[in-house]
C-alpha positions as YAML, in Angstrom:
chain: A
units: angstrom
residues:
- id: 1
  name: MET
  ca: [29.90, -1.73, 53.12]
- id: 2
  name: LEU
  ca: [32.39, -0.01, 55.44]
- id: 3
  name: ALA
  ca: [33.91, -3.40, 56.23]
- id: 4
  name: ILE
  ca: [34.46, -3.95, 52.51]
- id: 5
  name: PHE
  ca: [36.25, -0.63, 52.20]
- id: 6
  name: TYR
  ca: [38.39, -1.50, 55.23]
- id: 7
  name: ILE
  ca: [39.47, -4.70, 53.45]
- id: 8
  name: VAL
  ca: [40.22, -2.70, 50.28]
- id: 9
  name: ILE
  ca: [42.34, -0.14, 52.08]
- id: 10
  name: THR
  ca: [44.24, -2.91, 53.85]
- id: 11
  name: PHE
  ca: [44.95, -4.48, 50.47]
- id: 12
  name: LEU
  ca: [46.03, -1.20, 48.90]
- id: 13
  name: SER
  ca: [48.29, -0.22, 51.76]
- id: 14
  name: GLY
  ca: [50.14, -3.53, 51.55]
- id: 15
  name: HIS
  ca: [53.06, -3.19, 53.92]
- id: 16
  name: THR
  ca: [52.01, 0.33, 54.92]
- id: 17
  name: SER
  ca: [51.63, 0.12, 58.69]
- id: 18
  name: ALA
  ca: [49.05, 1.79, 60.87]
- id: 19
  name: ARG
  ca: [51.82, 4.06, 62.10]
- id: 20
  name: VAL
  ca: [52.53, 5.22, 58.52]
- id: 21
  name: LEU
  ca: [48.82, 5.85, 57.91]
- id: 22
  name: ARG
  ca: [48.67, 7.93, 61.09]
- id: 23
  name: HIS
  ca: [51.69, 9.89, 59.86]
- id: 24
  name: TRP
  ca: [49.93, 10.52, 56.56]
- id: 25
  name: GLU
  ca: [46.90, 11.76, 58.49]
- id: 26
  name: ASP
  ca: [49.10, 14.14, 60.50]
- id: 27
  name: LEU
  ca: [50.39, 15.59, 57.21]
- id: 28
  name: GLY
  ca: [46.88, 15.97, 55.84]
- id: 29
  name: LEU
  ca: [47.56, 13.48, 53.10]
- id: 30
  name: LEU
  ca: [44.85, 11.09, 54.24]
- id: 31
  name: THR
  ca: [41.92, 11.36, 56.62]
- id: 32
  name: ALA
  ca: [39.70, 8.73, 58.22]
- id: 33
  name: ASP
  ca: [36.26, 8.73, 59.79]
- id: 34
  name: ARG
  ca: [35.90, 7.43, 63.32]
- id: 35
  name: SER
  ca: [33.55, 4.81, 64.69]
- id: 36
  name: PRO
  ca: [31.85, 5.39, 68.05]
- id: 37
  name: HIS
  ca: [34.64, 3.32, 69.56]
- id: 38
  name: GLY
  ca: [37.40, 5.40, 67.92]
- id: 39
  name: HIS
  ca: [38.32, 2.98, 65.14]
- id: 40
  name: ARG
  ca: [39.33, 4.39, 61.75]
- id: 41
  name: ARG
  ca: [36.89, 3.96, 58.90]
- id: 42
  name: TYR
  ca: [37.55, 4.74, 55.24]
- id: 43
  name: GLY
  ca: [34.83, 5.53, 52.74]
- id: 44
  name: PRO
  ca: [34.97, 5.28, 48.92]
- id: 45
  name: GLY
  ca: [36.53, 8.73, 48.46]
- id: 46
  name: GLN
  ca: [39.19, 8.01, 51.04]
- id: 47
  name: VAL
  ca: [40.05, 4.67, 49.43]
- id: 48
  name: THR
  ca: [40.40, 6.41, 46.05]
- id: 49
  name: ARG
  ca: [42.68, 9.06, 47.57]
- id: 50
  name: LEU
  ca: [44.86, 6.40, 49.19]
- id: 51
  name: TYR
  ca: [45.14, 4.55, 45.88]
- id: 52
  name: ARG
  ca: [46.27, 7.75, 44.14]
- id: 53
  name: ALA
  ca: [48.67, 8.64, 46.96]
- id: 54
  name: LEU
  ca: [50.28, 5.19, 46.83]
- id: 55
  name: ALA
  ca: [50.64, 5.44, 43.06]
- id: 56
  name: LEU
  ca: [52.33, 8.84, 43.34]
- id: 57
  name: ARG
  ca: [54.48, 7.63, 46.21]
- id: 58
  name: ARG
  ca: [55.91, 4.91, 43.98]
- id: 59
  name: THR
  ca: [57.26, 7.64, 41.69]
- id: 60
  name: GLY
  ca: [59.48, 8.83, 44.54]
- id: 61
  name: LEU
  ca: [57.70, 12.13, 45.13]
- id: 62
  name: GLY
  ca: [57.73, 13.52, 48.66]
- id: 63
  name: LEU
  ca: [54.63, 13.36, 50.83]
- id: 64
  name: SER
  ca: [54.16, 17.12, 50.88]
- id: 65
  name: GLN
  ca: [54.39, 17.20, 47.07]
- id: 66
  name: ILE
  ca: [51.83, 14.39, 46.82]
- id: 67
  name: ALA
  ca: [49.43, 16.20, 49.16]
- id: 68
  name: ALA
  ca: [49.72, 19.40, 47.12]
- id: 69
  name: LEU
  ca: [49.05, 17.53, 43.88]
- id: 70
  name: LEU
  ca: [46.01, 15.68, 45.25]
- id: 71
  name: ASP
  ca: [44.58, 18.83, 46.78]
- id: 72
  name: GLU
  ca: [45.24, 20.76, 43.54]
- id: 73
  name: GLN
  ca: [47.34, 23.22, 45.52]
- id: 74
  name: ASP
  ca: [50.41, 22.87, 43.30]
- id: 75
  name: PRO
  ca: [50.39, 25.91, 40.98]
- id: 76
  name: ASP
  ca: [52.47, 24.14, 38.33]
- id: 77
  name: PRO
  ca: [52.34, 20.31, 38.45]
- id: 78
  name: VAL
  ca: [54.25, 20.00, 35.19]
- id: 79
  name: THR
  ca: [57.21, 21.92, 36.60]
- id: 80
  name: THR
  ca: [57.09, 19.80, 39.76]
- id: 81
  name: LEU
  ca: [57.21, 16.58, 37.74]
- id: 82
  name: ARG
  ca: [59.92, 17.95, 35.44]
- id: 83
  name: ALA
  ca: [62.08, 18.82, 38.47]
- id: 84
  name: HIS
  ca: [61.47, 15.35, 39.89]
- id: 85
  name: VAL
  ca: [62.51, 13.72, 36.61]
- id: 86
  name: ALA
  ca: [65.71, 15.80, 36.68]
- id: 87
  name: GLU
  ca: [66.39, 14.56, 40.23]
- id: 88
  name: LEU
  ca: [65.85, 10.97, 39.10]
- id: 89
  name: GLN
  ca: [68.26, 11.47, 36.21]
- id: 90
  name: GLU
  ca: [70.89, 12.82, 38.58]
- id: 91
  name: ASP
  ca: [70.32, 9.89, 40.94]
- id: 92
  name: LEU
  ca: [70.72, 7.42, 38.07]
- id: 93
  name: ARG
  ca: [73.92, 9.15, 36.99]
- id: 94
  name: ARG
  ca: [75.34, 8.95, 40.48]
- id: 95
  name: ARG
  ca: [74.35, 5.32, 40.83]
- id: 96
  name: GLY
  ca: [75.99, 4.58, 37.49]
- id: 97
  name: GLU
  ca: [79.16, 6.34, 38.63]
- id: 98
  name: LEU
  ca: [79.09, 4.36, 41.87]
- id: 99
  name: TYR
  ca: [78.63, 1.13, 39.93]
- id: 100
  name: ASP
  ca: [81.62, 1.94, 37.70]
- id: 101
  name: ARG
  ca: [83.85, 2.70, 40.66]
- id: 102
  name: LEU
  ca: [82.89, -0.35, 42.70]
- id: 103
  name: ALA
  ca: [83.21, -2.54, 39.61]
- id: 104
  name: GLY
  ca: [86.70, -1.09, 39.16]
- id: 105
  name: VAL
  ca: [87.59, -1.95, 42.76]
- id: 106
  name: LEU
  ca: [86.33, -5.50, 42.25]
- id: 107
  name: ALA
  ca: [88.32, -5.86, 39.03]
- id: 108
  name: SER
  ca: [91.50, -4.60, 40.69]
- id: 109
  name: LEU
  ca: [91.01, -7.04, 43.56]
- id: 110
  name: GLU
  ca: [90.47, -9.92, 41.16]
- id: 111
  name: ASP
  ca: [93.54, -8.96, 39.12]
- id: 112
  name: THR
  ca: [95.72, -8.63, 42.21]
- id: 113
  name: CYS
  ca: [97.28, -11.69, 43.72]
- id: 114
  name: LEU
  ca: [96.10, -11.49, 47.32]
- id: 115
  name: THR
  ca: [98.44, -13.59, 49.44]
- id: 116
  name: ASP
  ca: [96.71, -12.78, 52.71]
- id: 117
  name: SER
  ca: [93.85, -14.91, 53.88]
- id: 118
  name: GLY
  ca: [91.01, -14.77, 56.35]
- id: 119
  name: GLU
  ca: [90.66, -11.56, 58.35]
- id: 120
  name: ASP
  ca: [93.69, -9.88, 56.71]
- id: 121
  name: GLN
  ca: [92.21, -10.30, 53.24]
- id: 122
  name: GLN
  ca: [88.81, -9.09, 54.42]
- id: 123
  name: ALA
  ca: [90.44, -6.00, 55.91]
- id: 124
  name: GLN
  ca: [92.25, -5.32, 52.63]
- id: 125
  name: VAL
  ca: [89.00, -5.49, 50.67]
- id: 126
  name: LEU
  ca: [87.24, -3.28, 53.20]
- id: 127
  name: MET
  ca: [89.97, -0.64, 53.06]
- id: 128
  name: LYS
  ca: [89.78, -0.46, 49.27]
- id: 129
  name: VAL
  ca: [86.02, 0.05, 49.43]
- id: 130
  name: ILE
  ca: [86.43, 2.76, 52.09]
- id: 131
  name: GLU
  ca: [89.03, 4.53, 49.93]
- id: 132
  name: THR
  ca: [86.80, 4.33, 46.87]
- id: 133
  name: MET
  ca: [83.72, 5.68, 48.63]
- id: 134
  name: THR
  ca: [85.71, 8.50, 50.19]
- id: 135
  name: MET
  ca: [86.92, 9.72, 46.81]
- id: 136
  name: PHE
  ca: [83.47, 9.10, 45.30]
- id: 137
  name: GLU
  ca: [81.97, 11.51, 47.82]
- id: 138
  name: GLN
  ca: [84.73, 14.04, 47.27]
- id: 139
  name: TYR
  ca: [84.71, 14.15, 43.49]
- id: 140
  name: VAL
  ca: [81.22, 13.04, 42.39]
- id: 141
  name: HIS
  ca: [78.79, 14.64, 44.79]
- id: 142
  name: GLY
  ca: [80.09, 18.17, 44.37]
- id: 143
  name: TYR
  ca: [82.76, 20.15, 46.14]
- id: 144
  name: GLN
  ca: [82.54, 21.21, 49.74]
- id: 145
  name: THR
  ca: [83.00, 24.88, 50.61]
- id: 146
  name: GLU
  ca: [86.67, 24.37, 51.49]
- id: 147
  name: GLU
  ca: [87.38, 22.57, 48.21]
- id: 148
  name: ASN
  ca: [85.51, 25.27, 46.30]
- id: 149
  name: ARG
  ca: [87.73, 27.92, 47.90]
- id: 150
  name: ARG
  ca: [90.90, 25.90, 47.21]
- id: 151
  name: LEU
  ca: [90.08, 25.56, 43.52]
- id: 152
  name: HIS
  ca: [89.63, 29.29, 43.13]
- id: 153
  name: ASP
  ca: [92.83, 30.02, 45.07]
- id: 154
  name: GLN
  ca: [94.63, 27.63, 42.73]
- id: 155
  name: ALA
  ca: [93.12, 29.16, 39.61]
- id: 156
  name: GLY
  ca: [93.98, 32.71, 40.66]
- id: 157
  name: THR
  ca: [97.54, 31.85, 41.66]
- id: 158
  name: LEU
  ca: [98.44, 29.95, 38.50]
- id: 159
  name: VAL
  ca: [96.73, 32.06, 35.81]
- id: 160
  name: GLU
  ca: [99.87, 33.25, 34.03]
- id: 161
  name: LEU
  ca: [101.75, 29.96, 34.37]
- id: 162
  name: LEU
  ca: [98.97, 27.80, 32.99]
- id: 163
  name: HIS
  ca: [96.93, 30.17, 30.82]
- id: 164
  name: GLY
  ca: [99.37, 32.82, 29.66]
- id: 165
  name: ASP
  ca: [99.26, 31.30, 26.18]
- id: 166
  name: THR
  ca: [95.56, 30.33, 26.25]
- id: 167
  name: GLY
  ca: [93.11, 32.41, 24.27]
- id: 168
  name: TYR
  ca: [90.52, 31.85, 21.56]
- id: 169
  name: PRO
  ca: [89.57, 34.22, 18.70]
- id: 170
  name: PRO
  ca: [86.21, 36.01, 18.63]
- id: 171
  name: GLY
  ca: [83.45, 33.92, 17.13]
- id: 172
  name: THR
  ca: [85.12, 30.56, 17.75]
- id: 173
  name: THR
  ca: [83.25, 27.88, 19.66]
- id: 174
  name: VAL
  ca: [84.90, 26.43, 22.77]
- id: 175
  name: LEU
  ca: [83.79, 23.44, 24.85]
- id: 176
  name: GLU
  ca: [85.08, 23.42, 28.43]
- id: 177
  name: VAL
  ca: [84.62, 19.95, 29.91]
- id: 178
  name: GLY
  ca: [84.56, 19.49, 33.67]
- id: 179
  name: CYS
  ca: [84.17, 23.19, 34.41]
- id: 180
  name: GLY
  ca: [83.25, 22.49, 38.04]
- id: 181
  name: VAL
  ca: [82.61, 25.67, 40.01]
- id: 182
  name: GLY
  ca: [83.98, 27.87, 37.22]
- id: 183
  name: ALA
  ca: [87.53, 28.21, 38.53]
- id: 184
  name: GLN
  ca: [88.99, 28.16, 35.01]
- id: 185
  name: THR
  ca: [85.90, 29.41, 33.17]
- id: 186
  name: ILE
  ca: [86.33, 33.00, 34.26]
- id: 187
  name: THR
  ca: [89.93, 33.06, 33.05]
- id: 188
  name: LEU
  ca: [88.95, 31.54, 29.69]
- id: 189
  name: ALA
  ca: [86.18, 34.07, 29.18]
- id: 190
  name: GLN
  ca: [88.34, 37.02, 30.18]
- id: 191
  name: ARG
  ca: [91.17, 35.96, 27.86]
- id: 192
  name: SER
  ca: [88.89, 35.12, 24.92]
- id: 193
  name: PRO
  ca: [86.48, 38.06, 24.45]
- id: 194
  name: GLY
  ca: [83.97, 37.25, 21.75]
- id: 195
  name: ALA
  ca: [84.54, 33.50, 21.85]
- id: 196
  name: VAL
  ca: [81.45, 31.40, 22.55]
- id: 197
  name: LEU
  ca: [81.98, 29.10, 25.54]
- id: 198
  name: THR
  ca: [79.90, 26.03, 26.37]
- id: 199
  name: CYS
  ca: [80.86, 24.74, 29.82]
- id: 200
  name: VAL
  ca: [79.72, 21.31, 31.03]
- id: 201
  name: ASP
  ca: [79.97, 19.41, 34.28]
- id: 202
  name: VAL
  ca: [78.25, 16.40, 35.86]
- id: 203
  name: SER
  ca: [77.37, 18.29, 39.05]
- id: 204
  name: ALA
  ca: [74.29, 20.53, 39.07]
- id: 205
  name: ASP
  ca: [75.47, 22.17, 42.30]
- id: 206
  name: SER
  ca: [78.85, 23.03, 40.79]
- id: 207
  name: LEU
  ca: [77.17, 24.51, 37.71]
- id: 208
  name: THR
  ca: [74.98, 26.71, 39.90]
- id: 209
  name: GLU
  ca: [78.08, 28.07, 41.62]
- id: 210
  name: ALA
  ca: [79.86, 28.53, 38.28]
- id: 211
  name: ARG
  ca: [76.96, 30.58, 36.89]
- id: 212
  name: ARG
  ca: [76.97, 32.74, 40.00]
- id: 213
  name: ARG
  ca: [80.70, 33.42, 39.75]
- id: 214
  name: VAL
  ca: [80.58, 34.25, 36.04]
- id: 215
  name: THR
  ca: [77.77, 36.73, 36.69]
- id: 216
  name: ALA
  ca: [79.60, 38.22, 39.68]
- id: 217
  name: ALA
  ca: [82.70, 38.69, 37.50]
- id: 218
  name: GLY
  ca: [80.65, 40.86, 35.13]
- id: 219
  name: LEU
  ca: [81.23, 38.61, 32.14]
- id: 220
  name: ASP
  ca: [78.92, 38.47, 29.13]
- id: 221
  name: THR
  ca: [76.58, 35.62, 30.02]
- id: 222
  name: GLY
  ca: [75.39, 35.65, 26.43]
- id: 223
  name: THR
  ca: [78.67, 34.06, 25.35]
- id: 224
  name: VAL
  ca: [79.06, 31.65, 28.28]
- id: 225
  name: ALA
  ca: [76.55, 28.80, 28.54]
- id: 226
  name: PHE
  ca: [76.45, 26.05, 31.16]
- id: 227
  name: MET
  ca: [75.05, 22.57, 30.63]
- id: 228
  name: GLN
  ca: [74.93, 19.43, 32.78]
- id: 229
  name: ALA
  ca: [76.56, 16.50, 31.02]
- id: 230
  name: ASP
  ca: [78.88, 13.55, 31.63]
- id: 231
  name: VAL
  ca: [81.96, 13.33, 29.43]
- id: 232
  name: PHE
  ca: [81.26, 9.63, 28.95]
- id: 233
  name: ASP
  ca: [77.88, 10.46, 27.41]
- id: 234
  name: LEU
  ca: [79.42, 12.70, 24.72]
- id: 235
  name: PRO
  ca: [78.75, 13.30, 21.95]
- id: 236
  name: HIS
  ca: [74.97, 13.50, 22.11]
- id: 237
  name: ASP
  ca: [72.93, 12.30, 19.14]
- id: 238
  name: GLU
  ca: [71.64, 15.82, 18.52]
- id: 239
  name: GLY
  ca: [71.57, 19.28, 19.99]
- id: 240
  name: PRO
  ca: [74.29, 21.64, 21.25]
- id: 241
  name: LEU
  ca: [76.50, 18.76, 22.45]
- id: 242
  name: SER
  ca: [76.38, 16.69, 19.28]
- id: 243
  name: ALA
  ca: [79.50, 15.72, 17.34]
- id: 244
  name: GLY
  ca: [81.64, 18.11, 15.33]
- id: 245
  name: ARG
  ca: [80.31, 21.38, 16.73]
- id: 246
  name: PHE
  ca: [83.39, 22.96, 18.35]
- id: 247
  name: ASP
  ca: [86.58, 24.64, 17.18]
- id: 248
  name: HIS
  ca: [88.30, 24.03, 20.51]
- id: 249
  name: VAL
  ca: [87.98, 21.75, 23.54]
- id: 250
  name: PHE
  ca: [89.48, 22.79, 26.87]
- id: 251
  name: VAL
  ca: [90.09, 20.30, 29.70]
- id: 252
  name: CYS
  ca: [91.75, 21.28, 32.98]
- id: 253
  name: PHE
  ca: [92.20, 19.03, 36.05]
- id: 254
  name: LEU
  ca: [89.53, 16.60, 34.86]
- id: 255
  name: LEU
  ca: [91.34, 13.53, 33.52]
- id: 256
  name: GLU
  ca: [93.00, 12.86, 36.89]
- id: 257
  name: HIS
  ca: [89.57, 11.99, 38.33]
- id: 258
  name: LEU
  ca: [88.33, 9.75, 35.50]
- id: 259
  name: PRO
  ca: [88.52, 5.95, 35.48]
- id: 260
  name: ARG
  ca: [88.92, 5.90, 31.67]
- id: 261
  name: PRO
  ca: [90.77, 9.04, 30.56]
- id: 262
  name: GLY
  ca: [91.64, 7.56, 27.16]
- id: 263
  name: GLU
  ca: [87.99, 6.95, 26.35]
- id: 264
  name: ALA
  ca: [87.14, 10.47, 27.49]
- id: 265
  name: LEU
  ca: [89.71, 11.96, 25.12]
- id: 266
  name: THR
  ca: [88.40, 9.84, 22.24]
- id: 267
  name: ARG
  ca: [84.87, 11.11, 22.90]
- id: 268
  name: LEU
  ca: [86.11, 14.70, 23.04]
- id: 269
  name: ARG
  ca: [87.90, 14.30, 19.70]
- id: 270
  name: ALA
  ca: [84.46, 13.57, 18.21]
- id: 271
  name: MET
  ca: [83.21, 16.93, 19.53]
- id: 272
  name: LEU
  ca: [85.74, 18.86, 17.44]
- id: 273
  name: LYS
  ca: [85.32, 20.15, 13.93]
- id: 274
  name: PRO
  ca: [87.88, 18.94, 11.36]
- id: 275
  name: GLY
  ca: [91.16, 20.64, 12.23]
- id: 276
  name: GLY
  ca: [89.92, 21.52, 15.72]
- id: 277
  name: MET
  ca: [92.27, 21.71, 18.71]
- id: 278
  name: ILE
  ca: [92.17, 20.35, 22.24]
- id: 279
  name: THR
  ca: [94.02, 21.80, 25.24]
- id: 280
  name: VAL
  ca: [94.59, 19.61, 28.30]
- id: 281
  name: ILE
  ca: [96.16, 20.66, 31.61]
- id: 282
  name: GLU
  ca: [96.92, 18.21, 34.43]
- id: 283
  name: GLY
  ca: [99.18, 18.01, 37.45]
- id: 284
  name: ASP
  ca: [101.51, 15.25, 38.60]
- id: 285
  name: HIS
  ca: [102.01, 14.75, 42.33]
- id: 286
  name: GLY
  ca: [105.13, 12.69, 41.64]
- id: 287
  name: SER
  ca: [106.82, 15.90, 40.54]
- id: 288
  name: THR
  ca: [106.64, 17.37, 44.05]
- id: 289
  name: TYR
  ca: [109.86, 18.09, 45.88]
- id: 290
  name: PHE
  ca: [110.74, 20.57, 48.57]
- id: 291
  name: HIS
  ca: [113.23, 21.80, 51.15]
- id: 292
  name: PRO
  ca: [113.51, 20.89, 53.93]
- id: 293
  name: ASP
  ca: [112.74, 17.38, 52.73]
- id: 294
  name: SER
  ca: [110.45, 15.28, 54.89]
- id: 295
  name: GLU
  ca: [109.47, 11.61, 54.81]
- id: 296
  name: PRO
  ca: [106.25, 12.24, 56.78]
- id: 297
  name: ALA
  ca: [105.27, 14.92, 54.24]
- id: 298
  name: ARG
  ca: [105.91, 12.49, 51.38]
- id: 299
  name: ASP
  ca: [103.85, 9.86, 53.17]
- id: 300
  name: ALA
  ca: [100.94, 12.30, 53.51]
- id: 301
  name: ILE
  ca: [101.15, 13.12, 49.81]
- id: 302
  name: ALA
  ca: [101.26, 9.41, 48.98]
- id: 303
  name: CYS
  ca: [97.96, 8.98, 50.84]
- id: 304
  name: GLN
  ca: [96.24, 11.34, 48.41]
- id: 305
  name: VAL
  ca: [97.79, 9.53, 45.43]
- id: 306
  name: THR
  ca: [96.67, 6.13, 46.76]
- id: 307
  name: LEU
  ca: [93.13, 7.24, 47.57]
- id: 308
  name: GLN
  ca: [92.71, 8.76, 44.13]
- id: 309
  name: HIS
  ca: [94.07, 5.60, 42.50]
- id: 310
  name: HIS
  ca: [91.59, 3.36, 44.29]
- id: 311
  name: ALA
  ca: [88.79, 5.74, 43.31]
- id: 312
  name: GLY
  ca: [89.68, 5.13, 39.67]
- id: 313
  name: GLY
  ca: [91.70, 8.30, 39.17]
- id: 314
  name: ASP
  ca: [95.38, 9.09, 38.71]
- id: 315
  name: ALA
  ca: [97.16, 11.89, 40.58]
- id: 316
  name: LEU
  ca: [100.26, 11.19, 38.46]
- id: 317
  name: ILE
  ca: [98.50, 11.63, 35.12]
- id: 318
  name: GLY
  ca: [100.49, 14.66, 33.95]
- id: 319
  name: ARG
  ca: [103.32, 12.45, 32.69]
- id: 320
  name: ARG
  ca: [100.80, 10.42, 30.64]
- id: 321
  name: LEU
  ca: [99.30, 13.20, 28.52]
- id: 322
  name: TYR
  ca: [101.37, 12.48, 25.41]
- id: 323
  name: PRO
  ca: [100.59, 8.74, 25.20]
- id: 324
  name: LEU
  ca: [96.95, 9.33, 26.13]
- id: 325
  name: LEU
  ca: [96.42, 11.88, 23.37]
- id: 326
  name: THR
  ca: [98.24, 9.92, 20.71]
- id: 327
  name: GLY
  ca: [96.40, 6.78, 21.76]
- id: 328
  name: ALA
  ca: [93.09, 8.61, 21.36]
- id: 329
  name: GLY
  ca: [93.90, 9.41, 17.75]
- id: 330
  name: TYR
  ca: [95.02, 13.05, 17.99]
- id: 331
  name: GLY
  ca: [97.76, 14.53, 15.84]
- id: 332
  name: GLU
  ca: [100.38, 17.26, 16.34]
- id: 333
  name: VAL
  ca: [100.55, 16.48, 20.07]
- id: 334
  name: SER
  ca: [102.74, 18.90, 21.99]
- id: 335
  name: VAL
  ca: [103.32, 18.76, 25.76]
- id: 336
  name: SER
  ca: [105.08, 21.42, 27.80]
- id: 337
  name: PRO
  ca: [105.94, 21.19, 31.53]
- id: 338
  name: ARG
  ca: [104.90, 24.17, 33.62]
- id: 339
  name: GLN
  ca: [106.91, 24.20, 36.83]
- id: 340
  name: VAL
  ca: [105.86, 26.07, 39.93]
- id: 341
  name: TYR
  ca: [108.98, 27.12, 41.80]
- id: 342
  name: VAL
  ca: [108.42, 28.86, 45.13]
- id: 343
  name: ASP
  ca: [110.86, 30.44, 47.58]
- id: 344
  name: ALA
  ca: [110.75, 33.44, 49.89]
- id: 345
  name: THR
  ca: [111.03, 35.87, 46.97]
- id: 346
  name: ARG
  ca: [107.51, 34.84, 45.85]
- id: 347
  name: PRO
  ca: [105.23, 35.52, 48.84]
- id: 348
  name: ASP
  ca: [102.20, 35.36, 46.56]
- id: 349
  name: LEU
  ca: [102.99, 31.74, 45.68]
- id: 350
  name: VAL
  ca: [104.03, 30.88, 49.23]
- id: 351
  name: ASP
  ca: [100.53, 31.72, 50.36]
- id: 352
  name: GLY
  ca: [98.51, 31.02, 47.22]
- id: 353
  name: PHE
  ca: [100.12, 27.78, 46.12]
- id: 354
  name: ILE
  ca: [101.95, 26.10, 49.03]
- id: 355
  name: ARG
  ca: [99.43, 26.95, 51.75]
- id: 356
  name: LYS
  ca: [96.09, 27.40, 50.00]
- id: 357
  name: THR
  ca: [96.44, 25.04, 47.06]
- id: 358
  name: PHE
  ca: [98.76, 22.08, 47.55]
- id: 359
  name: THR
  ca: [98.88, 21.71, 51.33]
- id: 360
  name: ALA
  ca: [95.14, 22.41, 51.61]
- id: 361
  name: MET
  ca: [94.49, 19.60, 49.13]
- id: 362
  name: ILE
  ca: [96.59, 17.12, 51.12]
- id: 363
  name: GLU
  ca: [94.99, 18.21, 54.40]
- id: 364
  name: GLY
  ca: [91.62, 17.39, 52.84]
- id: 365
  name: VAL
  ca: [92.33, 13.64, 52.77]
- id: 366
  name: ARG
  ca: [93.34, 13.35, 56.43]
- id: 367
  name: GLN
  ca: [90.21, 11.61, 57.65]
- id: 368
  name: PRO
  ca: [89.84, 9.07, 54.80]
- id: 369
  name: ALA
  ca: [93.57, 8.30, 54.82]
- id: 370
  name: ILE
  ca: [93.49, 7.49, 58.54]
- id: 371
  name: ALA
  ca: [90.19, 5.59, 58.22]
- id: 372
  name: ALA
  ca: [91.66, 3.48, 55.40]
- id: 373
  name: GLY
  ca: [94.68, 2.59, 57.50]
- id: 374
  name: LEU
  ca: [97.12, 4.24, 55.09]
- id: 375
  name: ILE
  ca: [98.76, 6.29, 57.84]
- id: 376
  name: ASP
  ca: [98.31, 7.10, 61.51]
- id: 377
  name: ALA
  ca: [97.11, 10.51, 62.65]
- id: 378
  name: GLU
  ca: [100.39, 11.52, 64.28]
- id: 379
  name: ARG
  ca: [102.48, 10.89, 61.15]
- id: 380
  name: PHE
  ca: [99.95, 12.56, 58.84]
- id: 381
  name: ASP
  ca: [99.84, 15.68, 61.02]
- id: 382
  name: HIS
  ca: [103.65, 15.64, 61.17]
- id: 383
  name: GLY
  ca: [103.71, 15.62, 57.37]
- id: 384
  name: ILE
  ca: [101.31, 18.56, 57.14]
- id: 385
  name: ARG
  ca: [103.45, 20.55, 59.59]
- id: 386
  name: ASP
  ca: [106.49, 19.84, 57.43]
- id: 387
  name: LEU
  ca: [104.68, 21.02, 54.29]
- id: 388
  name: HIS
  ca: [103.86, 24.27, 56.08]
- id: 389
  name: ARG
  ca: [107.52, 24.42, 57.14]
- id: 390
  name: THR
  ca: [108.44, 24.96, 53.47]
- id: 391
  name: THR
  ca: [106.70, 28.36, 53.63]
- id: 392
  name: GLU
  ca: [109.33, 29.73, 56.01]
- id: 393
  name: PRO
  ca: [112.11, 32.04, 54.73]
- id: 394
  name: ASP
  ca: [114.54, 29.21, 53.97]
- id: 395
  name: GLY
  ca: [111.90, 26.92, 52.43]
- id: 396
  name: VAL
  ca: [111.61, 25.89, 48.76]
- id: 397
  name: PHE
  ca: [108.74, 24.10, 47.01]
- id: 398
  name: CYS
  ca: [108.49, 22.75, 43.45]
- id: 399
  name: TYR
  ca: [105.63, 21.18, 41.50]
- id: 400
  name: THR
  ca: [105.11, 20.54, 37.80]
- id: 401
  name: PHE
  ca: [101.95, 20.80, 35.73]
- id: 402
  name: PHE
  ca: [101.76, 19.57, 32.16]
- id: 403
  name: LYS
  ca: [99.94, 21.39, 29.38]
- id: 404
  name: ALA
  ca: [99.22, 19.63, 26.11]
- id: 405
  name: THR
  ca: [97.70, 20.71, 22.81]
- id: 406
  name: ALA
  ca: [96.69, 18.47, 19.93]
- id: 407
  name: THR
  ca: [94.57, 18.51, 16.79]
- id: 408
  name: THR
  ca: [92.07, 16.21, 15.18]
...
């Protein structure tokens, strides 16, 4: 009989090696009896437990979670499974995003006439994939601590320039799309007391940070709600993110990262009530100029533009807001340039914008730019030094954002 159960357990374990079974024993997930000669033996109860463990393992649950479930030590199995389903949904979303980006790289390669052959062409393809994956990690998997800090420095520095004329009446419903870590959310809530804000982002980690910052700012959390959602999944068939539910939509620094900004704007138009208004704010790295001028600095900036392009985004999208909005079916489109001009008379902007916002952003692409072969380390570092040079008493720095409003 024991021999039969040994055959059964071998069948059930499939490609599970003896080493894996020993590991499971060490974790307490599976136990075996021992023969007088030290061989493992599995009885009926042990075979049943292995069968259940293998079935749960195929769901993707961790070994410690499986052990707790089988031993009835998990105080709330439903919550455990619900959390696991949420993790699977996030994984599927990320895989879908990765698929879209790699498909975009493939399409761009197929549409481009590649004159190189052999190793040169292979290197070109490899560099595009490296660039894409670098930007995928930077913009899809959540912001690193440094990027988080940069976004808040940027938001605090540019409040009056970008949001001086932004505010929503009490009782109106506002959808903020791509809220990230809440850099703009706090400003919106402070300038629109009584408005009801729904803030969405694809990143669960970013939403957690956004909630923390809103609470820390002492804002009314009853009028600010956060939800995880992808702009390309809007509107939902039902619920709080279904079509026609909002008086206003607010989008800031989101379109530059999207592979299909026109489609995103069309989907957001469906979220608005009749007569509703959208506000869109984006930058344009092509509007950057400074004194003293520097070719290495421009080359470093160009690396960020190129990397973002190959990731499916557009760091020059500010100039495209008018055609994008009209193409998405909006009316009464109005675009106004918002120029940041910095010299020694504005020490707040010297530090807050030149150092902590723009130059910090360019510094953040150093490693991927060098890895992709876009620039060598010496020239990139030279460019960063020259950007910092503009913060000295005789330096000048200019950059233009574009703010657009439109109606349904």
